[in-house]
Backbone as numpy.savetxt, mean C-alpha at the origin, in Angstrom:
# Nx Ny Nz CAx CAy CAz Cx Cy Cz
-10.35 -14.48 -11.87 -10.02 -14.24 -10.64 -11.46 -14.02 -9.96
-11.90 -14.89 -8.97 -13.10 -14.63 -8.12 -12.77 -13.32 -7.24
-13.63 -12.57 -7.10 -13.60 -11.36 -6.20 -13.08 -11.86 -4.73
-13.46 -13.01 -4.31 -12.93 -13.38 -2.96 -11.45 -14.02 -2.95
-11.04 -14.22 -4.16 -9.48 -14.52 -4.11 -8.54 -13.55 -3.84
-7.44 -13.72 -3.31 -6.50 -12.73 -3.04 -5.85 -12.40 -4.48
-5.36 -11.16 -4.63 -4.68 -10.77 -5.80 -3.55 -11.81 -6.11
-3.45 -11.93 -7.45 -2.40 -12.93 -7.98 -1.07 -12.48 -7.78
0.02 -13.33 -7.87 1.41 -12.85 -7.67 1.80 -11.76 -8.82
1.22 -11.99 -9.93 1.42 -10.92 -10.96 1.02 -9.63 -10.72
-0.28 -9.63 -10.02 -1.00 -8.31 -9.72 -0.22 -7.70 -8.49
0.25 -8.52 -7.48 0.98 -8.01 -6.49 2.40 -7.33 -6.91
3.03 -8.02 -7.85 4.19 -7.47 -8.31 4.12 -6.28 -9.14
2.95 -6.15 -9.70 2.68 -4.87 -10.61 2.58 -3.75 -9.47
1.55 -4.11 -8.46 1.46 -3.14 -7.32 2.72 -2.66 -6.78
3.68 -3.58 -6.42 4.92 -3.26 -5.93 5.60 -2.46 -6.85
5.79 -2.69 -8.13 6.46 -1.80 -9.05 5.99 -0.42 -8.91
4.67 -0.34 -9.19 4.02 1.09 -9.09 4.35 1.84 -7.85
4.39 1.05 -6.87 4.43 1.73 -5.46 5.85 2.23 -5.49
6.86 1.44 -5.83 8.29 1.78 -5.79 8.73 2.91 -6.76
7.86 2.96 -7.97 8.07 4.06 -8.97 7.88 5.37 -8.41
6.92 5.51 -7.38 6.59 6.92 -6.79 7.21 7.03 -5.53
7.73 5.92 -4.75 8.14 6.06 -3.39 9.60 6.42 -3.48
10.38 6.02 -4.46 11.80 6.20 -4.58 12.27 6.81 -5.66
13.65 7.49 -5.71 14.23 7.84 -6.83 15.59 7.32 -6.70
15.99 6.48 -7.70 17.26 5.94 -7.52 17.38 4.52 -6.90
18.28 4.04 -6.39 18.25 2.55 -5.87 17.54 2.57 -4.61
17.09 1.41 -4.42 16.42 1.02 -3.09 17.23 0.80 -1.95
16.69 1.26 -0.86 17.41 1.00 0.44 17.68 -0.62 0.45
18.78 -1.12 0.95 18.92 -2.57 1.11 17.87 -3.34 1.69
17.30 -2.81 2.78 16.20 -3.70 3.46 14.93 -3.78 2.69
14.62 -2.70 1.93 13.32 -2.68 1.00 13.62 -3.57 -0.19
14.89 -3.51 -0.82 15.36 -4.49 -1.91 15.17 -5.84 -1.47
15.51 -6.16 -0.27 15.42 -7.62 0.26 14.23 -8.07 0.47
13.20 -7.08 0.75 11.75 -7.51 1.07 11.21 -7.83 -0.40
11.46 -7.00 -1.27 10.96 -7.15 -2.61 11.58 -8.31 -3.17
12.71 -8.62 -3.05 13.12 -9.86 -3.71 12.60 -11.22 -3.10
12.30 -11.14 -1.62 11.70 -12.26 -1.01 10.26 -12.43 -1.63
9.56 -11.44 -1.78 8.13 -11.50 -2.37 8.37 -12.05 -3.85
9.23 -11.56 -4.62 9.49 -12.09 -6.06 9.79 -13.38 -5.96
10.62 -14.10 -5.14 11.11 -15.40 -5.08 10.10 -16.19 -4.43
9.07 -15.72 -3.82 7.94 -16.67 -3.20 7.34 -17.68 -4.15
7.18 -18.82 -3.89 6.35 -19.60 -4.85 4.86 -19.08 -5.14
4.45 -19.04 -6.23 3.16 -18.28 -6.38 2.11 -18.81 -5.46
2.05 -20.17 -5.24 0.98 -20.68 -4.48 1.10 -20.59 -3.07
2.21 -19.84 -2.65 2.64 -19.56 -1.11 3.08 -18.09 -1.00
2.65 -17.41 -1.81 3.01 -16.04 -1.84 2.51 -15.09 -0.47
1.54 -15.58 -0.01 0.96 -14.82 1.17 1.41 -15.37 2.46
2.28 -16.34 2.26 2.91 -16.99 3.40 4.54 -16.30 3.48
4.76 -15.69 2.53 6.18 -15.11 2.48 6.39 -14.33 3.75
7.61 -14.54 4.37 7.83 -13.82 5.73 7.91 -12.18 5.54
8.14 -11.71 4.22 8.07 -10.30 4.00 6.93 -9.61 4.42
5.78 -10.45 4.33 4.42 -9.71 4.63 4.28 -9.59 6.21
3.59 -8.53 6.58 3.18 -8.36 7.93 1.68 -8.78 7.72
1.18 -9.56 8.70 -0.18 -10.04 8.49 -1.03 -9.59 9.67
-2.24 -9.60 9.29 -3.31 -9.26 10.30 -4.48 -10.40 10.02
-4.23 -11.55 10.66 -5.12 -12.58 10.17 -4.99 -12.97 8.81
-6.10 -13.36 8.05 -6.16 -13.64 6.70 -6.90 -12.69 5.89
-6.92 -11.31 6.35 -7.63 -10.29 5.88 -6.82 -9.12 5.54
-5.51 -9.07 5.80 -4.68 -7.89 5.61 -3.28 -8.40 5.77
-2.48 -8.03 4.62 -1.22 -8.30 4.38 -0.46 -6.91 4.10
0.63 -6.54 4.74 1.26 -5.47 4.36 2.94 -5.46 4.26
3.41 -4.78 3.47 4.72 -4.83 3.02 5.17 -3.28 3.48
6.25 -3.34 4.37 6.85 -2.11 4.86 7.86 -1.59 3.90
7.43 -0.94 2.74 8.26 -0.54 1.81 8.81 0.86 1.94
8.21 1.62 2.76 8.58 3.02 3.08 8.55 3.91 1.93
9.39 4.99 2.00 9.50 5.84 0.68 10.76 6.61 1.03
11.20 7.58 0.34 12.40 8.15 0.31 12.64 9.15 1.46
11.42 9.47 1.98 11.48 10.19 3.22 11.03 9.65 4.55
10.48 8.47 4.39 9.80 7.82 5.66 9.88 6.27 5.37
10.51 5.77 6.41 10.75 4.01 6.21 9.46 3.30 6.60
8.52 3.80 7.09 7.32 3.03 7.58 6.15 2.90 6.82
6.06 3.59 5.71 5.03 3.65 4.87 4.80 2.13 4.21
3.46 1.71 4.10 3.32 0.32 3.70 2.51 0.24 2.38
2.73 -0.89 1.68 1.87 -1.40 0.60 0.90 -2.37 1.32
-0.50 -2.07 1.27 -1.36 -3.11 2.00 -2.32 -3.52 1.03
-2.53 -4.96 1.22 -3.44 -5.73 0.63 -4.50 -6.15 1.50
-5.67 -5.66 1.35 -6.78 -5.89 2.46 -7.97 -6.29 1.93
-8.84 -7.15 2.50 -10.02 -7.38 2.36 -11.10 -6.38 2.68
-12.16 -6.22 1.93 -13.14 -5.34 2.28 -13.98 -5.95 3.44
-14.38 -5.01 4.30 -15.25 -5.59 5.43 -16.24 -6.58 5.07
-16.97 -6.42 3.88 -17.89 -7.28 3.40 -17.45 -8.61 2.77
-16.05 -8.77 2.95 -15.33 -9.95 2.45 -15.63 -10.34 1.00
-16.18 -9.36 0.27 -16.43 -9.72 -1.16 -15.31 -9.53 -2.16
-14.36 -8.72 -1.70 -13.12 -8.37 -2.59 -11.96 -8.00 -1.84
-10.73 -7.79 -2.61 -9.57 -7.33 -1.95 -9.15 -5.90 -2.71
-8.48 -5.18 -2.04 -8.02 -3.94 -2.59 -6.56 -3.64 -2.00
-6.07 -2.71 -2.65 -4.55 -2.12 -2.37 -4.88 -0.98 -1.70
-3.83 -0.63 -0.82 -3.83 0.73 -0.21 -2.39 1.19 0.11
-2.02 2.38 0.00 -0.80 2.90 0.24 -0.97 3.52 1.73
-0.57 2.92 2.69 -0.81 3.35 4.16 0.46 4.15 4.55
0.24 5.46 4.72 1.13 6.37 5.11 1.77 6.01 6.48
1.17 5.41 7.28 1.38 4.77 8.66 2.19 5.87 9.38
1.60 7.27 9.25 1.83 8.31 10.08 0.87 9.03 10.79
-0.40 8.40 10.78 -1.57 8.99 11.39 -1.65 8.56 12.88
-0.86 7.66 13.37 -0.86 7.25 14.76 -0.06 8.29 15.63
0.79 9.24 15.05 1.61 10.09 15.70 0.95 11.49 15.63
1.05 12.14 16.78 0.46 13.51 16.74 1.65 14.44 17.28
1.83 15.54 16.62 2.59 16.67 17.19 1.88 17.66 17.51
1.94 18.37 18.58 1.27 19.68 18.75 1.82 20.77 17.99
1.08 21.78 17.63 1.43 22.96 17.04 2.50 23.68 17.68
2.57 23.57 19.04 3.58 24.35 19.82 5.00 23.58 19.92
5.00 22.31 19.40 6.20 21.53 19.40 7.05 22.17 18.30
8.45 22.27 18.71 9.38 22.75 17.52 9.53 21.74 16.29
9.20 20.52 16.52 9.08 19.61 15.29 7.88 19.68 14.36
7.03 20.43 14.91 5.56 20.51 14.20 5.72 20.76 12.76
6.42 21.90 12.34 6.63 22.09 10.99 7.16 21.07 10.11
8.29 20.44 10.60 8.92 19.29 9.88 7.96 18.05 9.82
7.28 17.82 10.94 6.21 16.55 10.85 5.07 17.06 9.87
4.49 18.13 9.80 3.61 18.60 8.83 4.07 18.52 7.46
5.33 18.83 7.16 5.99 18.49 5.90 6.08 17.08 5.56
6.45 16.38 6.45 6.64 14.88 6.36 5.25 14.26 5.98
4.20 14.50 6.68 2.89 13.95 6.36 2.33 14.44 5.00
2.71 15.62 4.81 2.11 16.19 3.37 2.91 15.40 2.27
4.23 15.28 2.35 4.97 14.42 1.26 4.41 12.95 1.24
4.13 12.23 2.40 3.67 10.92 2.53 2.25 10.92 1.79
1.40 11.84 2.18 0.08 11.90 1.28 0.39 12.04 -0.05
1.19 12.82 -0.63 1.21 12.98 -1.93 1.74 11.79 -2.68
2.70 11.28 -2.01 3.32 9.90 -2.47 2.14 8.81 -2.66
1.54 8.59 -1.45 0.25 7.67 -1.39 -0.69 7.93 -2.38
-0.95 9.27 -2.60 -2.06 9.54 -3.60 -1.53 9.17 -5.14
-0.33 9.43 -5.30 0.26 9.20 -6.68 0.33 7.53 -6.87
0.63 6.86 -5.97 0.64 5.53 -5.99 -0.78 4.86 -6.26
-1.74 5.30 -5.48 -3.16 4.91 -5.71 -3.78 5.17 -7.05
-3.38 6.59 -7.45 -3.81 6.80 -8.71 -3.44 5.98 -9.72
-2.03 5.64 -9.64 -1.36 4.80 -10.69 -2.07 3.27 -10.68
-2.37 2.84 -9.40 -2.97 1.53 -9.33 -4.43 1.55 -9.95
-5.08 2.57 -9.73 -6.54 2.74 -10.17 -6.34 2.79 -11.77
-5.65 3.57 -12.21 -5.34 3.83 -13.75 -5.01 2.46 -14.24
-4.30 1.65 -13.67 -3.88 0.33 -14.14 -4.93 -0.81 -14.07
-6.06 -0.40 -13.25 -7.08 -1.47 -12.99 -6.94 -2.18 -11.84
-5.97 -2.03 -10.92 -5.95 -2.46 -9.58 -6.84 -1.79 -8.52
-7.78 -2.48 -7.90 -8.64 -1.94 -7.04 -8.00 -1.21 -5.80
-8.60 -0.17 -5.49 -8.26 0.56 -4.20 -9.40 0.64 -3.46
-9.57 1.08 -2.13 -10.58 1.32 -1.28 -11.37 2.52 -1.88
-10.78 3.45 -2.29 -11.22 4.66 -3.06 -12.15 4.25 -4.18
-11.55 3.43 -5.11 -12.28 2.91 -6.18 -13.53 2.12 -5.78
-13.58 1.35 -4.72 -14.79 0.71 -4.29 -15.76 1.58 -3.80
-15.41 2.72 -3.01 -16.18 3.59 -2.48 -16.89 4.35 -3.70
-16.20 4.76 -4.70 -16.75 5.41 -5.79 -17.78 4.51 -6.54
-17.46 3.31 -6.79 -18.41 2.32 -7.41 -19.70 2.13 -6.52
-19.46 2.14 -5.20 -20.64 1.82 -4.30 -21.48 3.16 -4.44
-20.97 4.39 -4.29 -21.56 5.61 -4.48 -22.59 5.65 -5.76
-21.78 5.40 -6.79 -22.55 5.42 -8.12 -23.53 4.45 -8.11
-23.45 3.16 -7.65 -24.48 2.27 -7.48 -25.59 2.67 -6.69
-25.40 3.45 -5.58 -26.53 4.01 -4.90 -27.22 5.08 -5.59
-26.62 5.75 -6.51 -27.15 6.99 -7.03 -28.11 6.34 -8.19
-27.78 5.28 -8.73 -28.62 4.72 -9.85 -29.62 3.70 -9.29
């Protein structure tokens, strides 16, 4: 695969499997199962046209797979700003909300975001272990290259 080509259907399928392994315990919620099924049934040459993906132009594709605590977390397939390669990211999708410490919901919100970060870190660690590129992996390689 050329670095400028989007990840293959097999790679996307593997990324989904690893995401779900850490995001859920037990059966998937029906809407999530339907999204996953739609992606798996998409013709390989039209995968990125699948209606399950949320798109941002031709450089970012997201699946709102959620997790057992929060339905808005996403598996994101994104192109590096340099356009030289693609990477996977587990987007907790909770950073756009702020809750003031004085708010009665603050402790619950803090707990939710902590769980989301833990799940996202586990997913991305598994992807890295399995050879799937993540933004963090690109950053580490870039920093290593700059040191040498």
